[in-house]
Backbone as ProteinMPNN parsed JSONL, in Angstrom:
{"seq_chain_A": "MPLTEFDRELIAATQGGLPLVSRPYEALGAMLGVPGETVRQRLAAMQAEGLVRRIGAVPNHYRLGFTANGMSVWDVDDAQVDALGEQVATLEGVSHCYRRPRHGSAWPYNLFAMLHGRHRAEVQQQADRIATLLGPACRAHDILYSSAILKKTGLRLKD", "coords_chain_A": {"N_chain_A": [[0.9, -1.145, 0.16], [0.811, 1.977, -0.959], [2.33, 4.719, 0.511], [1.357, 8.218, 1.388], [2.608, 11.548, 1.05], [1.886, 12.828, 3.473], [1.478, 10.729, 5.063], [4.224, 9.597, 5.378], [5.39, 11.931, 6.527], [3.832, 11.945, 8.879], [4.421, 9.48, 10.093], [7.328, 9.874, 10.445], [7.351, 11.929, 12.4], [6.209, 10.52, 14.468], [7.842, 8.296, 14.888], [9.7, 8.473, 17.229], [8.178, 8.253, 19.15], [4.982, 9.228, 20.678], [4.334, 12.685, 21.504], [4.783, 13.661, 24.973], [2.505, 14.894, 26.06], [-0.578, 16.372, 27.244], [-2.425, 16.344, 25.081], [-1.654, 14.683, 22.641], [-2.144, 14.313, 19.894], [-2.97, 16.848, 18.893], [-0.533, 18.32, 19.258], [1.092, 16.986, 17.689], [-0.243, 17.498, 15.244], [0.093, 20.365, 15.246], [2.798, 20.502, 14.647], [2.828, 19.319, 12.227], [1.328, 21.042, 10.664], [-1.412, 20.583, 10.626], [-4.725, 19.942, 11.497], [-5.275, 18.275, 14.839], [-7.314, 16.334, 14.769], [-7.057, 15.46, 12.458], [-4.796, 14.045, 12.271], [-5.394, 12.074, 14.336], [-7.449, 10.718, 12.833], [-6.008, 9.845, 10.709], [-4.138, 8.147, 11.807], [-5.915, 6.336, 12.778], [-6.964, 5.236, 10.495], [-4.78, 4.167, 9.269], [-3.983, 2.07, 11.063], [-6.367, 0.462, 10.65], [-5.985, -0.162, 8.182], [-3.763, -1.926, 8.315], [-1.426, -0.863, 8.28], [-0.356, 0.147, 10.65], [-0.031, -1.524, 13.727], [-0.685, -1.197, 16.361], [-1.417, 1.32, 18.854], [0.107, 2.57, 21.579], [1.104, 3.166, 25.019], [4.33, 2.941, 26.144], [5.792, 2.334, 28.903], [8.895, 3.24, 30.743], [9.719, 0.843, 32.857], [12.037, 0.599, 34.56], [13.132, 3.231, 34.884], [10.918, 3.926, 36.458], [11.39, 2.805, 38.662], [10.802, 0.045, 38.859], [12.369, -2.575, 39.031], [12.646, -5.411, 39.067], [11.477, -7.343, 36.774], [9.435, -9.575, 35.499], [8.502, -12.155, 33.045], [5.771, -14.017, 33.483], [4.9, -17.367, 32.807], [2.383, -19.512, 31.811], [0.896, -22.663, 31.899], [-2.094, -23.328, 31.157], [-5.427, -24.841, 31.011], [-6.801, -25.164, 27.886], [-9.464, -24.739, 27.487], [-10.233, -22.8, 29.225], [-8.565, -20.794, 29.341], [-8.792, -18.2, 27.762], [-10.958, -16.856, 29.34], [-9.776, -16.751, 31.955], [-7.454, -15.521, 31.405], [-8.31, -12.943, 30.744], [-9.044, -12.167, 33.398], [-6.596, -12.151, 34.625], [-5.266, -10.247, 33.456], [-6.313, -7.896, 34.564], [-5.287, -7.715, 36.99], [-3.274, -5.941, 39.381], [0.061, -4.932, 38.73], [0.397, -6.429, 36.636], [1.53, -5.608, 33.382], [0.925, -6.348, 30.606], [-0.803, -8.997, 29.058], [-1.284, -12.107, 27.511], [-2.361, -14.631, 25.219], [-0.663, -17.251, 23.79], [0.579, -19.69, 21.338], [1.296, -23.069, 22.135], [4.492, -24.85, 22.217], [4.834, -27.862, 21.754], [5.951, -30.386, 24.083], [8.227, -29.295, 25.197], [7.618, -26.434, 25.4], [5.259, -25.706, 27.076], [3.615, -23.722, 27.667], [0.806, -21.382, 27.674], [-0.34, -18.986, 28.311], [0.724, -15.756, 28.955], [2.023, -13.387, 31.199], [3.279, -10.287, 31.966], [4.937, -9.279, 34.84], [5.614, -6.794, 37.133], [7.802, -5.458, 39.627], [9.296, -3.942, 42.529], [11.229, -5.688, 43.675], [12.367, -8.983, 43.526], [10.856, -10.693, 45.044], [8.365, -9.319, 45.335], [7.53, -9.708, 42.789], [7.077, -12.375, 42.668], [5.103, -12.551, 44.679], [3.045, -11.53, 43.254], [2.81, -13.464, 41.144], [2.093, -15.669, 42.72], [-0.54, -14.881, 43.274], [-1.728, -14.92, 40.846], [-1.532, -17.617, 40.629], [-3.186, -18.663, 42.335], [-5.739, -17.475, 41.32], [-5.871, -18.949, 39.044], [-6.107, -21.461, 39.719], [-7.117, -25.118, 39.576], [-7.049, -25.119, 36.867], [-4.576, -24.504, 36.071], [-1.543, -26.041, 35.133], [1.197, -25.858, 35.154], [3.771, -23.527, 35.897], [6.116, -20.666, 35.269], [8.618, -18.143, 35.901], [10.341, -15.749, 33.89], [12.732, -13.894, 34.344], [13.709, -10.396, 33.502], [16.802, -9.705, 31.905], [18.122, -7.788, 30.555], [17.763, -4.485, 29.341], [15.518, -4.076, 26.825], [15.421, -2.217, 23.765], [12.574, -0.639, 22.718], [10.944, 0.071, 19.844], [9.015, 2.105, 17.626], [7.059, 2.311, 14.709], [9.264, 2.49, 11.757], [10.493, 4.07, 8.784], [12.469, 2.955, 6.015], [15.229, 4.222, 4.691]], "CA_chain_A": [[-0.017, 0.022, 0.035], [1.644, 3.298, -1.052], [2.19, 5.899, 1.499], [1.196, 9.529, 0.863], [3.707, 12.309, 1.679], [1.506, 13.126, 4.682], [1.829, 9.472, 5.886], [5.603, 9.719, 5.591], [5.578, 12.94, 7.53], [3.458, 11.382, 10.226], [5.478, 8.371, 10.625], [8.819, 10.41, 10.871], [6.989, 12.665, 13.506], [5.8, 9.627, 15.504], [8.737, 7.12, 15.201], [10.231, 8.526, 18.342], [7.026, 8.246, 20.266], [4.133, 10.391, 20.805], [4.7, 13.681, 22.596], [4.253, 13.378, 26.299], [1.692, 15.898, 26.616], [-1.949, 15.798, 27.447], [-3.19, 16.198, 23.858], [-0.512, 14.497, 21.778], [-2.413, 14.386, 18.464], [-3.046, 18.125, 18.622], [0.78, 18.479, 19.308], [1.616, 16.441, 16.317], [-0.817, 18.364, 14.168], [0.71, 21.669, 15.12], [4.127, 20.107, 13.969], [2.594, 18.986, 10.727], [0.358, 22.045, 10.091], [-2.857, 20.103, 10.349], [-5.596, 19.804, 12.947], [-5.131, 17.26, 15.682], [-8.332, 15.525, 14.553], [-6.69, 14.824, 11.086], [-3.74, 13.135, 12.756], [-5.953, 10.977, 14.866], [-8.18, 10.1, 11.826], [-5.038, 9.05, 9.729], [-3.605, 7.092, 12.474], [-6.803, 5.092, 13.017], [-7.09, 4.579, 9.206], [-3.426, 3.37, 9.247], [-4.335, 0.938, 11.96], [-7.374, -0.256, 10.013], [-5.473, -0.576, 6.985], [-2.799, -2.88, 8.713], [-0.043, -0.236, 8.27], [0.118, 0.246, 12.139], [-0.585, -2.608, 14.481], [-1.35, -0.78, 17.69], [-0.719, 2.657, 19.253], [-0.009, 2.518, 22.987], [1.986, 3.793, 25.824], [5.401, 1.953, 26.549], [6.516, 3.068, 30.104], [10.112, 2.525, 31.08], [9.565, 0.406, 34.108], [13.35, 0.624, 35.313], [13.056, 4.587, 35.389], [9.872, 4.153, 37.413], [11.779, 1.964, 39.923], [10.337, -1.301, 38.788], [13.618, -3.254, 38.39], [12.258, -6.873, 39.047], [10.54, -7.509, 35.842], [9.444, -10.949, 34.926], [7.396, -12.641, 32.211], [5.226, -15.138, 34.021], [4.377, -18.253, 31.812], [1.477, -20.574, 32.5], [0.188, -23.734, 31.175], [-3.709, -23.191, 31.472], [-6.338, -25.539, 30.378], [-7.303, -24.439, 26.677], [-11.081, -24.473, 27.552], [-10.571, -21.728, 30.258], [-7.471, -19.804, 29.04], [-9.223, -16.802, 27.594], [-11.595, -16.289, 30.462], [-8.846, -16.503, 33.015], [-6.513, -14.537, 30.901], [-8.888, -11.739, 30.893], [-9.022, -11.826, 34.914], [-5.19, -11.95, 34.971], [-4.997, -8.879, 32.676], [-6.733, -6.822, 35.321], [-4.435, -7.454, 38.154], [-2.31, -4.999, 39.731], [1.323, -5.258, 38.456], [0.445, -6.93, 35.174], [1.405, -4.584, 32.368], [0.29, -6.916, 29.477], [-1.196, -10.518, 29.268], [-1.848, -12.509, 26.227], [-2.41, -15.971, 24.955], [0.24, -17.813, 22.732], [0.583, -21.041, 21.054], [2.192, -23.877, 22.805], [5.322, -25.581, 21.488], [5.076, -29.154, 22.346], [6.162, -30.612, 25.485], [9.458, -28.457, 25.587], [7.196, -25.358, 25.82], [3.744, -26.044, 27.138], [2.948, -22.429, 28.197], [0.016, -20.774, 26.578], [-0.716, -17.684, 28.805], [1.736, -14.965, 29.467], [1.607, -12.192, 31.985], [4.391, -9.426, 32.466], [4.942, -8.679, 36.017], [6.705, -5.625, 37.524], [7.958, -5.106, 41.002], [10.596, -3.326, 42.915], [12.078, -6.591, 44.107], [11.663, -10.154, 42.843], [9.724, -11.215, 46.159], [7.186, -8.696, 45.069], [7.071, -10.268, 41.534], [6.859, -13.711, 43.183], [3.793, -12.484, 45.345], [2.099, -11.269, 42.15], [2.579, -14.661, 40.51], [1.23, -16.456, 43.68], [-1.866, -14.381, 43.164], [-2.133, -15.502, 39.753], [-1.775, -18.963, 40.618], [-4.451, -18.764, 43.143], [-6.79, -17.183, 40.543], [-6.062, -19.705, 37.929], [-6.412, -22.776, 40.433], [-6.667, -26.24, 39.131], [-6.856, -24.813, 35.388], [-3.061, -24.137, 35.747], [-0.78, -27.295, 35.348], [2.648, -25.505, 35.443], [4.3, -22.006, 35.472], [7.537, -20.15, 35.534], [8.952, -16.726, 35.739], [11.436, -15.479, 33.192], [13.242, -12.469, 34.632], [14.415, -9.633, 32.437], [18.349, -9.698, 32.317], [18.723, -6.692, 29.969], [16.668, -3.664, 29.086], [15.343, -4.158, 25.422], [14.919, -1.016, 23.367], [11.487, -0.743, 22.089], [10.855, 1.094, 18.834], [7.833, 2.113, 16.778], [7.105, 2.27, 13.134], [10.1, 3.17, 10.998], [10.483, 4.134, 7.415], [13.621, 2.745, 5.396], [15.62, 5.371, 3.942]], "C_chain_A": [[0.869, 1.223, -0.025], [1.31, 4.25, 0.009], [2.163, 7.336, 0.887], [2.416, 10.264, 1.666], [3.33, 12.644, 3.228], [1.776, 11.879, 5.667], [3.341, 9.435, 6.215], [5.896, 10.72, 6.494], [5.216, 12.511, 8.918], [4.132, 10.444, 10.892], [6.782, 8.889, 11.123], [8.411, 11.16, 12.053], [6.828, 11.858, 14.696], [6.784, 8.526, 15.825], [9.555, 7.296, 16.469], [9.385, 8.439, 19.612], [6.125, 9.399, 20.042], [4.55, 11.38, 21.778], [4.075, 13.568, 23.902], [3.614, 14.551, 26.623], [0.222, 15.511, 26.74], [-2.734, 15.73, 26.129], [-2.209, 15.981, 22.673], [-0.943, 14.681, 20.233], [-2.496, 15.865, 18.052], [-1.538, 18.762, 18.595], [1.333, 18.194, 17.954], [1.027, 17.271, 15.106], [-0.262, 19.645, 14.006], [2.059, 21.452, 14.438], [4.003, 20.16, 12.436], [1.882, 19.951, 10.016], [-1.004, 21.471, 9.719], [-3.629, 19.942, 11.575], [-5.222, 18.409, 13.707], [-6.116, 15.995, 15.135], [-7.899, 14.797, 13.171], [-5.77, 13.851, 11.451], [-4.356, 11.971, 13.43], [-6.808, 10.083, 13.785], [-7.199, 9.133, 10.919], [-4.47, 8.019, 10.598], [-4.556, 5.957, 12.646], [-7.013, 4.538, 11.651], [-5.933, 3.736, 9.002], [-3.52, 1.957, 10.08], [-5.36, 0.064, 11.262], [-6.857, -0.924, 8.953], [-4.267, -1.823, 7.216], [-1.391, -2.207, 8.644], [0.576, 0.034, 9.705], [-0.788, -0.787, 12.831], [-1.401, -2.006, 15.741], [-0.644, 0.562, 17.941], [-0.973, 2.521, 20.775], [1.227, 3.051, 23.811], [2.986, 2.594, 26.165], [6.227, 2.545, 27.736], [7.887, 2.426, 30.236], [10.062, 2.153, 32.466], [10.887, 0.719, 35.097], [13.368, 2.241, 35.977], [12.016, 4.924, 36.473], [10.29, 3.484, 38.761], [11.4, 0.641, 39.973], [11.549, -2.138, 38.229], [13.592, -4.768, 38.262], [11.316, -6.911, 38.141], [10.606, -8.997, 35.29], [8.173, -11.425, 34.051], [6.97, -14.053, 32.925], [4.665, -15.922, 32.914], [3.602, -19.251, 32.504], [0.832, -21.521, 31.622], [-1.358, -24.019, 31.728], [-4.397, -24.061, 30.482], [-6.878, -24.657, 29.069], [-8.641, -23.9, 26.885], [-11.225, -23.176, 28.385], [-9.635, -20.658, 30.118], [-7.971, -18.33, 28.794], [-9.874, -16.057, 28.757], [-10.697, -15.862, 31.525], [-7.942, -15.537, 32.633], [-6.928, -13.078, 30.963], [-8.968, -11.234, 32.345], [-7.592, -11.425, 35.273], [-4.894, -10.462, 34.645], [-5.32, -7.677, 33.577], [-6.078, -6.732, 36.678], [-3.307, -6.518, 38.211], [-0.868, -5.406, 39.41], [1.497, -6.023, 37.235], [0.31, -5.868, 34.179], [0.684, -5.195, 31.015], [0.073, -8.418, 29.733], [-1.693, -10.82, 28.005], [-1.738, -14.162, 26.196], [-1.35, -16.338, 23.7], [0.267, -19.239, 22.4], [1.494, -21.891, 21.856], [3.083, -24.43, 21.677], [5.844, -26.838, 21.862], [5.361, -29.328, 23.867], [7.351, -29.616, 26.143], [8.884, -27.091, 26.069], [5.69, -25.309, 25.948], [2.923, -24.678, 27.766], [2.062, -21.818, 27.028], [-0.781, -19.494, 27.139], [0.396, -16.932, 29.595], [1.235, -13.634, 30.117], [2.889, -11.475, 32.37], [4.149, -9.002, 33.654], [6.008, -7.815, 36.347], [6.665, -5.462, 38.96], [9.303, -4.355, 41.27], [11.689, -4.378, 43.28], [11.474, -7.975, 43.6], [10.673, -11.021, 43.871], [8.462, -10.649, 45.934], [6.489, -9.301, 43.696], [6.501, -11.741, 41.933], [5.455, -13.682, 43.86], [2.685, -12.218, 44.393], [1.69, -12.548, 41.533], [1.784, -15.696, 41.517], [-0.291, -16.13, 43.612], [-2.465, -14.855, 42.011], [-2.443, -16.956, 39.826], [-2.972, -19.535, 41.445], [-5.77, -18.495, 42.291], [-6.862, -18.387, 39.37], [-6.505, -21.162, 38.616], [-6.03, -24.104, 39.675], [-6.644, -26.149, 37.404], [-5.309, -24.813, 35.031], [-2.356, -25.542, 36.014], [0.714, -26.93, 35.74], [2.808, -23.981, 35.139], [5.769, -21.841, 35.844], [7.448, -18.853, 35.379], [10.168, -16.486, 35.061], [11.861, -13.967, 33.552], [14.012, -11.802, 33.698], [16.034, -9.685, 32.949], [18.916, -8.479, 31.492], [17.302, -5.828, 29.633], [16.53, -3.74, 27.45], [14.801, -2.715, 24.955], [13.733, -1.252, 22.426], [11.279, 0.388, 21.002], [9.483, 0.991, 18.248], [8.058, 1.972, 15.258], [8.376, 3.21, 12.611], [10.137, 3.084, 9.585], [12.084, 3.755, 7.195], [13.978, 3.892, 4.555], [15.793, 4.788, 2.333]], "O_chain_A": [[1.655, 1.42, 0.902], [0.156, 4.527, 0.336], [2.908, 7.602, -0.057], [3.037, 9.787, 2.617], [4.193, 12.731, 4.101], [2.201, 11.997, 6.816], [3.648, 9.229, 7.39], [6.724, 10.419, 7.353], [5.946, 12.617, 9.903], [4.419, 10.513, 12.087], [7.305, 8.401, 12.125], [9.257, 11.051, 12.94], [7.184, 12.267, 15.802], [6.659, 7.867, 16.857], [10.145, 6.285, 16.852], [9.771, 8.527, 20.778], [6.425, 10.374, 19.352], [5.087, 11.014, 22.823], [2.859, 13.382, 23.958], [4.132, 15.274, 27.474], [-0.157, 14.402, 26.362], [-3.735, 15.013, 26.128], [-1.958, 16.868, 21.857], [-0.146, 15.156, 19.424], [-2.117, 16.157, 16.918], [-1.383, 19.746, 17.871], [1.916, 19.01, 17.241], [1.713, 17.647, 14.156], [-0.091, 20.119, 12.882], [2.403, 22.31, 13.625], [4.713, 20.755, 11.626], [1.759, 19.807, 8.8], [-1.625, 21.799, 8.708], [-3.047, 19.813, 12.653], [-4.866, 17.466, 12.999], [-5.698, 14.838, 15.095], [-8.352, 13.698, 12.852], [-5.916, 12.739, 10.944], [-3.901, 10.862, 13.15], [-6.831, 8.856, 13.886], [-7.481, 8.005, 10.515], [-4.311, 6.919, 10.068], [-4.167, 4.79, 12.667], [-7.252, 3.331, 11.597], [-6.103, 2.598, 8.564], [-3.104, 0.893, 9.621], [-5.153, -1.148, 11.321], [-7.148, -2.096, 8.716], [-3.958, -2.559, 6.279], [-0.359, -2.829, 8.894], [1.788, 0.125, 9.898], [-1.991, -0.919, 12.606], [-2.558, -2.318, 16.026], [0.419, 0.9, 17.421], [-2.117, 2.375, 21.205], [2.273, 3.337, 23.228], [2.573, 1.463, 26.421], [7.254, 3.187, 27.517], [8.069, 1.254, 29.907], [10.327, 3.011, 33.308], [10.727, 1.046, 36.273], [13.55, 2.5, 37.166], [12.104, 5.89, 37.232], [9.629, 3.603, 39.793], [11.598, 0.006, 41.009], [11.648, -2.336, 37.018], [14.357, -5.361, 37.501], [10.203, -6.54, 38.514], [11.594, -9.505, 34.758], [7.018, -11.109, 34.338], [7.71, -15.036, 32.928], [3.986, -15.333, 32.073], [3.963, -19.791, 33.55], [0.238, -21.121, 30.62], [-1.647, -24.836, 32.602], [-4.067, -24.074, 29.296], [-7.343, -23.534, 29.258], [-8.95, -22.764, 26.525], [-12.25, -22.505, 28.265], [-9.843, -19.612, 30.732], [-7.615, -17.396, 29.513], [-9.52, -14.941, 29.136], [-10.792, -14.728, 31.996], [-7.601, -14.693, 33.462], [-6.141, -12.155, 31.177], [-8.964, -10.022, 32.558], [-7.363, -10.523, 36.078], [-4.387, -9.654, 35.422], [-4.739, -6.602, 33.431], [-6.296, -5.777, 37.424], [-2.523, -6.323, 37.282], [-0.585, -6.462, 39.976], [2.624, -6.267, 36.803], [-0.747, -5.253, 34.035], [-0.11, -4.474, 30.412], [0.751, -9.003, 30.578], [-2.416, -10.039, 27.385], [-1.121, -14.819, 27.035], [-1.331, -15.616, 22.703], [-0.059, -20.012, 23.301], [2.523, -21.349, 22.26], [2.711, -24.522, 20.507], [7.007, -27.012, 22.226], [5.029, -28.504, 24.72], [7.382, -29.255, 27.319], [9.456, -26.527, 27.002], [4.97, -24.918, 25.03], [1.788, -24.709, 28.243], [2.376, -21.735, 25.841], [-1.734, -19.023, 26.519], [0.895, -17.349, 30.64], [0.296, -12.952, 29.707], [3.622, -12.094, 33.142], [3.147, -8.296, 33.77], [7.159, -7.996, 35.95], [5.578, -5.333, 39.524], [10.196, -4.189, 40.44], [12.883, -4.079, 43.227], [10.284, -8.09, 43.307], [9.873, -11.872, 43.484], [7.458, -11.288, 46.246], [5.275, -9.379, 43.505], [5.451, -12.135, 41.425], [4.679, -14.621, 43.682], [1.537, -12.594, 44.627], [0.502, -12.82, 41.361], [0.924, -16.455, 41.07], [-1.156, -16.972, 43.854], [-3.643, -15.209, 42.049], [-3.39, -17.479, 39.239], [-3.559, -20.599, 41.254], [-6.777, -19.174, 42.495], [-7.951, -18.665, 38.868], [-7.24, -21.916, 37.978], [-4.904, -24.269, 39.206], [-6.227, -27.106, 36.751], [-4.877, -25.075, 33.908], [-2.599, -26.134, 37.065], [1.352, -27.617, 36.538], [2.135, -23.344, 34.328], [6.458, -22.61, 36.514], [6.476, -18.313, 34.85], [11.164, -16.993, 35.578], [11.312, -12.994, 33.035], [14.899, -12.39, 33.08], [16.394, -9.701, 34.125], [20.084, -8.143, 31.69], [16.151, -6.264, 29.642], [17.538, -3.431, 26.815], [13.929, -2.114, 25.583], [13.863, -1.983, 21.444], [11.454, 1.563, 21.322], [8.835, -0.052, 18.337], [9.097, 1.575, 14.731], [8.513, 4.389, 12.937], [9.81, 2.003, 9.096], [12.915, 4.145, 8.015], [13.171, 4.459, 3.817], [16.129, 5.555, 1.431]]}, "name": "protein", "num_of_chains": 1, "seq": "MPLTEFDRELIAATQGGLPLVSRPYEALGAMLGVPGETVRQRLAAMQAEGLVRRIGAVPNHYRLGFTANGMSVWDVDDAQVDALGEQVATLEGVSHCYRRPRHGSAWPYNLFAMLHGRHRAEVQQQADRIATLLGPACRAHDILYSSAILKKTGLRLKD"}
């Protein structure tokens, strides 16, 4: 799908992230010489067209003091994983939660929930709450702690 000149300008303006202001679309619009509503509408259209997968906030947990970050992985009964995953996603300390396909007996996990705490003990307590919520529908779980900060980037244009 060909990009318009405005699309290219919009992507260039957002590839470093949205402005950290109360009305980011208006701020982008001011930079691009268009109303904020035009920015919002075009980003929504780009998302609907599949050019943009999602628009979301990506906090730097380390700068916020959350240095114990662990992806908790769960082997949950397939018949219950969606309903239970929705409940897990609402828990305090869970920044994102999603279902993934299993990969045989080597990787039986189908529910992932990213947990954040100031200490590993805090993350473990959150995982214990999840285990209680999942109850007998959960057969196994683990926590994979972050060992490095990964740079997250948004949409980029090739030169």
